[in-house]
N, C-alpha and C positions, 0 to 999 in steps of 0.2 A: 144871540139874537135878542133884541129888546122886547119888553112886554108889549109895547105899542105895535111893533112889527107883527108879533104873533097874533095880536088881537085883530089887526087889519087883515091879516091873511085869513083868519077864521071867518071874518065877515065878508070876504071877497066872494061874489056869487059864482065865479068860475072855480074857485077852490072847493066850494060846497058842491057844485055840480060834478066835479071830478070825483069827489068822495061818493056821491050818490050813484054815479054811472060807472064806477070802478075803473077810472083812469088813474094812472100813476102820478100825473101832474096836471095842474091847471094849464100848463103849456101845451098839453095835448090839443086843446081847443084852437090854438093858433094854427097848428098844421091842419086840423079838420077844416077850419074856415078857409085857409089858403088853398087847400086842395079842392074844396067844393067850388071855389071861385075860379081857379085857374086850371083844374083838372090835369095836374102834372103826373101824379102817381097812378099807374094803371095795373090791371091784373097781370100777373106774371113777371112784373118788373124786378130787377135786382136793385136794391137800395143800399147805399152806404150812408150811415147816420153818424156824424162826427160830433163829439161832445155830447153823447147820448144820455148819460145818467140823469135821472133815475129810469129813463125808458119811455117817457111820455110820447115822444115823437115816434119812436120805434113801434110802440103799440098801435098807433094810428096807421103807420106804414104797413104793418103786418095785416091789418084789416083790409087795407086797400089792395095789396098785391095778391092776397089769397094764397091758397096752398101751393100754387105753381110758382110763386115768386120767392124772393130771398131778401132778408134784412140782415145786414152786418152792422153792428153797433160798436162804437169805439169810445172809450172814456178813460180818464185817469182813475176814476172810481169804479168799483165793481158794479156791474149792472145785473140785477136779479133776473134770472132766466124767465122766459115765458113758456107756456105749455107747448106752443107751436115748435115743431122740429125745424122749421125753415128760418129760425132766428139764431144768429151766432153773435156772441158778445166777446169783445177783445178788450182786455184791461191793459192800458198803457198809453204812452205819448205818441200820437200819430205822426209826429214830426221826426221820429227816430227810425233808423233803417230797419231794425228788427220788427217793429210794429208795422211799418210799411209792407214788409215782406209777408207778415201774417195776414194783412188786409187783402193783398193780392191773392194769396192762397185761398182765403175764405170766400172771396167773391167768385172764384173760378171763371174769371172773365171780367169785363168792365161793367160798371154800374150804369143803369139807365138814368138814375137820379141820385144826386148827392144832396144830403140834408145837413145843415149845420145851424143849431140853435145855441152854439157854444158862446160863452163869454170869457174874456180874459180874466185872470186873477187880478183884481184891482188893488192898488196900493193907496189910493187917495191922493197921490201926487200926479197932477194933471199931465205933465210931460211924459212921465214914466208910463202912465196908463194909455196914452195915445200911441206910444211905441208898442206896447203890448197888444193893443187892438190891431195895429197894422201888421205885426208879426203873425197874429192869429189869422188875419185875412189872407196874408200871403201863403200861409201853410195850407189853408183850404184851397186856394188856387193851385198850389202844387199837387194836391190830391186830385183835383180835376184833371190836371195834365196827365197824371199817371193812372187814374182809375175811372174816369168818366168816358163813356163811349162817344163816338162822333154823333153829333146831333142830340146829345143827352141834355138833361136839365139840372138846374141848381136852385135850391131854396135855402137862403142864408140870412141869418141875422147880422145886421151891422149897426153901428152907432153913429148918430149925427155928430159932426165935429169938424175941425179944420181939415182932416184927411178925407172926409166924405167925398168931395168931388173927384179926388184922385182915385179912390176906390171904385167909384161909379164908372169912371173912364176905363179902368183896367178890365172890369167885367164886360163893358160894352165891346171891347176888343176881342174878348174870348167867346162871346155869345152873340147870336144874331138878333135876339130880342131880349129886352129886360124891362120888367115892371117893378116899380118901387111901391110898397104898400105897407099898411099898418093894420093888422086884423083887429076886429072889435075886442077880442080878448086880451090884446096888449094893453097894459096899464097906461092910462092917458098921460101920466106924469113921466113915463119912461121915454128916453130919447132913442129907443131902438126903432129900427126900420127893418123891413125884409125885402130882399131882392128875390124876385122870381124870374130866373133867366132860362131861356130856351135856345136850342140850336147851338150846342157847343161846337166850336170850329175845329176842335182836335188839338192834340198836343203839338207844340212847336218842335218838340224833340223827335217826333215821328215824321215830320215833313222835311 
């Protein structure tokens, strides 16, 4: 990381706020703001958090679901455990069969909400990165088909680009309502957007 990037991060008010309020990531405030506005996560919910490291969104989800809920977090990187016993971390690639099986076992049923603040590993090559972004999106949609309950919800980060209209249409087919938004804590120069989708229509495989 460059010295300039490190300096900008330290001066970022949300980075400072996360340190002060003991959140693992400034990204925690994105989910806090999204959930405050749209009221997606509720007490007792089962949550699946994809691309969860270092655990900023999982931490917010744990607060929201309370002791009766469950948060299952998945990432290629190890996620440091929380004190709460209703948090389960899975290290691995959620597109692979063994990890998919681990997720189903950990959830003990289907999730009420799937979260994804994941970003593809960028190469700097525009065409390659667009393919990787689409592959990640399709992988999250696959997880919805297999692990999201009927009428469940999705909060997902996407990037604006040539494939954005296609991505939006795909989500509209799978969910009854969808809002596109950018929370205040999202950096202004970032091209990221967030989908808040409700009313999952159910897996086509089960119909």
